[in-house]
Residue, then its C-alpha position, 0 to 999 in steps of 0.5 A: m500500500k505503498t506510499l504512506f509507510i514509515f518504512p517504505e524501503n519497502a550481475v556480466k550476464l550469468k548463464s547459471f552456475r553451471g555456465i562457469k566456462t562462459n563467464l570468465f570474470s564474474l562468477g557468482l558463488g554462493l552457499t549451494g553449488l559450492t560443492a559442485f564448484a569444488q568438484q568440477p564444473v558442468v557444461k551449460d545446457s543450451t536449452e537455457v539460453l532462450d530463457e536468459v534472453l528475456v533479461q539480456s536487455v537489462r543485464a550486464s555481461s563480462t564485457t560490460p564495464v559495470t559493477f555487479t554481482n550475480v546470484t543463482k537459485a542454487e546460492l539462495a536455496p540453503r537460506n530460503l526458509g521464509q525470509d524475504i529477498p532483501v534479507l537473502l541478499n544481505y551478504l552482497p557488497s555494499v548492501v544493508t538490509t532491515t526488517d520491520a518485524g525484526n526477523g526477515f518476515g513481512y516488510t523488508g528493505i534494502r539499501v545499496r551504497g546508502a541508497d534506499a529501495s526507492r533508488v534501486n530499480v527492480t525488474l522481473n524478467g525485464i518488467p518494472f516492479n517498483d511502485s510508480e508513485s513511491h518508487g519503492s519495491f514491496w516484496v511483501n506483496m510477493p512472499d517466497f518469490a525467491s522460490s521462483a527466481q532462477s537468478i538475480q543480478l545486482q548492479r551497483g551504481v547507475g548500471t545499464s539502461t533499464n525500464g521503470a524508475g531510474a536507478f540511483g544506487a543500484s539495479l536489481n533484476v530477477l529472472t524467473d524459473s526456466y522451463k525444465m526438460e523433465s517433469s519434477g515436483e518439490i515440497s518444502n516446509s520450514f519452521g522456526s522462532y516466533a512461530s515462523r513457517k513456510h510451506t511451498v509446493k512446486f511442480s513442472t510437467g517438463l517439456m511435453n512433446d518437446k514443446f510445452e511446459i506448465a509449471g507452478r508454485l503455491s506458498n503459505l508463510a506466517s510469522d508472529g515476528y520478533i516485534d510484539r504483534a508484528s505478525s504476518d500472514l502471507k500467501s503467493y502463487f506462481l504459474q507459467g506456461t512455456f512454448v519452446s522451439n529451436k527459434t521461438l520461446i513464448k512464456a505466459l506467467a501469472f504470479g502474485g500474493k496476498e498479505k496481511t501484516y500487523q503494522a510494525w512500522n512505528g519503531i520505538d524510542a530509545a527509552t523503550m528500546a532499553s526497557n522493552r525492545r520488542f514493544n510495538y506502539s501500533g494500535m495502542y489506545t486508552d479506553e473509557n476506563g483509562v485502561t491501555r488497550f491495543y486494536d487487534n486489526e491495526t493491519d496492512n492488507y494488500q493483494q497484487d496479481n501480475y501477468q506477463l507474456h513474453w515472446n522471444q524470436k530468433i530470426s537468424n544467427s545474428w538477429s533476435t527479438n523480444l516482445a513482452l506485454h504485462y499487467t499488474i493489478g493491486k488493491g488494498y488498505y491499511e487500517n488504524y485506530r485513531e484516538d481523539a481524532a478531529f472531525s475536520d480531518y475526516g469530513l465529519q460534522p460536529l455534534t451536540i449530545n446532551g448539550n455537549f459540543i463534540d468535534n472529535s472522536d475515537l474512530v477507525s479509518q482505512k486508507w486505500l490504494d487501488n491501482d493498475f499498471y500495464g504496458t509493453v517492453f520490447s527489444a531487438n538484438f543484433k550479434t556478430e563476432k565483434l558486435n552485440l547491439v541491443m535496441g529497445g524500449a518500453w511504454n508503461r502506464y500507471e493508474g492509481a486511486h487513493y481514498g480513505n474511509v471511516v469504518w467506525a466512530q465513537y460519535s459517528g454523526n453524519v458518517r456513512p459506510d461508503d463516505r470517503y474523507y479524501d478521494n483522488d486519482a493519479t496517472k503516470t506514463d513512463a516511456n523510454v527508448y535506448t540503444k546499447a552496444n558492446y563492440q570488440i575493438t581489438e582482441k583485448l579492448n571492448l567498447f560499451g555505449d548506451l543511450q537512453l531517452r526517457h519521458v515521464d508524465y505524472k498527474a495527480g489531482n491531490v497529493l495529500e491524503s487529507n483536506d489540508s492544502p491540496v496540491a495538484v500535480d501535472d509534471t512532465f520530464n524528459f531525460f537523456n541518460p548516456k553511458a559509455g565505457l571500456t573493458y580491457t582484457l590484460n590476459t586470461k586471468n585479468n581484465i579492467y574496466f572504466s565507465y561513465a553513466r548519467a542518470n536522471k530521476e523524477p520526484r516521488r508522490s511524497d516528495y510533492e507533498n513535502g515540497s521537494t519537486k526538483p528532478e535529480s541528476l547523477n554522474d557515476f564514474e566506475l573503475g574496476w579490476r576483475f581477476k579469475s584463476g581457477q576457482n579463485t576470483i577477486t573484484v576491486n572497483g572504485y566509484y565516484m557518484r556526483y549528485k545534483d539536487q539529490l533527494v536525501l532522507t531527512g530522517a523525519v517523517d510526516d503526519v502519515g508516517a512517510r519518510i521525508y526527503t529533501n533536495s540537498g543541492d550538491s552531494y557525492r558518494m565515493g568509495i572502494e568495494a572489494d570482494a573475492t572467492i578464495a578456495i583454500s582447499n577442496k573443502w574450505i572456501i572463503r568469500p569476503n567483501i568490504a566497501v569503504s566510502d565517503n558520502k557527503n552533502v556539499d555545503f548543506l544548508v538548513e533553514t533556521e529561525t534566523g535564516s539559512e545556515n551552512l553546515g558545511n559538508t555533512e554525512i548523507a543520512f543512512s550511509p555507513s562508511v564501512i560495510a563488510g561481509n564474509q562467508l566461510i564455507y566448509i564442505p566436509v563431504k559432497d552432500i554436507q555444507i556448513a557456512l558461517l556468514s558475518k556482516y558488519v555495518g558501520k555507524q550511520f546518521m538518521d539525519n543529514y545534520e550529524s546530530a549526536n542523537s541521530k546516530l545508529d551504532s555500528y553492529f556486527t552479526s553472524d549467522l550459521n547455515v547448514s545444508y545436508t542432502i540425501q540422495t535417494r533411489s526411490i520415491f524421491k530424487s533427494i531430500i534436503f535438510n537446511g538449518l539457519v541460526n541467525n545472529i548466533f552471538d545474540k547481538k542487540y542492535a537496530s538496523n534502521g530508524y528515523m527522527y520524529g523530534d527524538p530518535y526512533y529505532y527498529p530493533q532486530a531479533g537476537i538469536n533465532f532459528l529456522l529449520g527446513a526440509t525439501l522433498k524433490f521428486 
């Protein structure tokens, strides 16, 4: 629901883990598949190529001068026990994740290089996923989507041209499950702390008559949450039909989910965190006898259904085309108990009862979002020995209705069930065309170029969800986003790359509400080195991202709980990122990464009672200068894998003023992940047992927060566990 929440937060082309030989400089290793990696690579099945062309227009390859990481289905599997995709990506470079409920279920968020989820462009099979108005990505609407993800690529920085909201920190594109040659089935169940559970059933018919496949998934997840009453009841589905021939791939997909989560986005103040870190203010009120109570339906409710149709056609050895049509429908509301609410805020008339004038009342309100998103994405690919050219574009349309109802009031007066105390519509048209090319100038030197034109038209009748100071929006933006770079192959083990990319981004709905209406611009410079020798890989890159009018989090929230951003004028993010995969032996593998950065507002101005005050260069909010991770993996025998996963996030500020009380302390956490596979000869193909102990040292920490005069925090769970079993047949 998605524009009013306190917590709105809410890699080379990988040809699957089996394609080790095809991706010299960008092997993405994870927790599963490392056994195979330590033993021997398997040659990639050519039938998977057609699936991957669905995302080739938005993904980077080994010759693209872009900083990225690839993650495969096999890597996600050992920890895929119910926690959401952002949490599963926690150990990637420059990534910080957080959860409202504290244990990875329900609302989760991701930041990359300090940029929150509204700055991370997300596509599913090349189709935009970010909400058109808030620019956020709400994985809670599609729980257990990781179970239907074939691979994920996270591009840090501007990356390549993609569809949807502009990338101002990263791009995350997901390729859903490939079709299977043979029929298969899978039943997966997991249980854990805080009554957490996940139940998943998957099936595939395999290719029938070597042409057709039908596959699907049903999932049911639930958790009480670490935070009090931060419960979630989540359901999702995924269904696809595939037609494949030598030159044609047609895929029809329907997937979506329904969520009901008890609100946990208010956070808690410092005193409460010290005395009862699991406390939840949501739904709290005082009854007529002065007794503190909690409203039992202080919930967020939303259903989203997505439909995609993809047609990939190979015309010749050089030419291929992609055409996709998509439609997403979403509808839902969140419900709040309001204590002593003013009638004027809800369109109610004052009452006189027994001679007493009444102009406020306890009441229950619902705020609704009813929206449709549809459009087309298309591309053509021309490929020769030296040239890989992609020309494409997209046209997408968003139509959203925002309205609110009062469903109960202590003194109802003139309220009727269908009355709306606010009612406004919004439309957004987002279109782009681009041309991108990789050209092999010499045997060792590759040139990359990428030009995108993007047009955005946004109209909203009233961007405020109240009767106060309505503001109509009618804005049009035309952006030119050029990108260029070089990749130089030093030898069979090393290459280096350099790139420049420009990006522009329009304001969000809430930015208009809070008076920040300027578009943003970014110049991104990336310089990197990739090394691969046998099983060992090292990647080191430096970046400098210079912003104009960057919308940075102030740390504050508005009257409906949405985070407030402000145009900061000039600002920059610069840093060095390094990650590696080192096979110490055939049983031990280590995967460290570290990001050291400097993130500053330049000559940051703040308005005071006496006028503007220049605070000089200040830290950008929620931008830790050090982020580090490590995966230590032990494979004692072929079918057993043990991994110790560690994450360090340095201190960060929740505002742009470097206020002492806005500091989030640094934290270091570790998880223990165990996977054991039993190869069977009857009934099941295999039985897999997975165990995950999160925060094994029981660290008490808060990963997120905001300023509302005083600081408020989102505490995360101490030591907790998840255990799962998967039956494959």
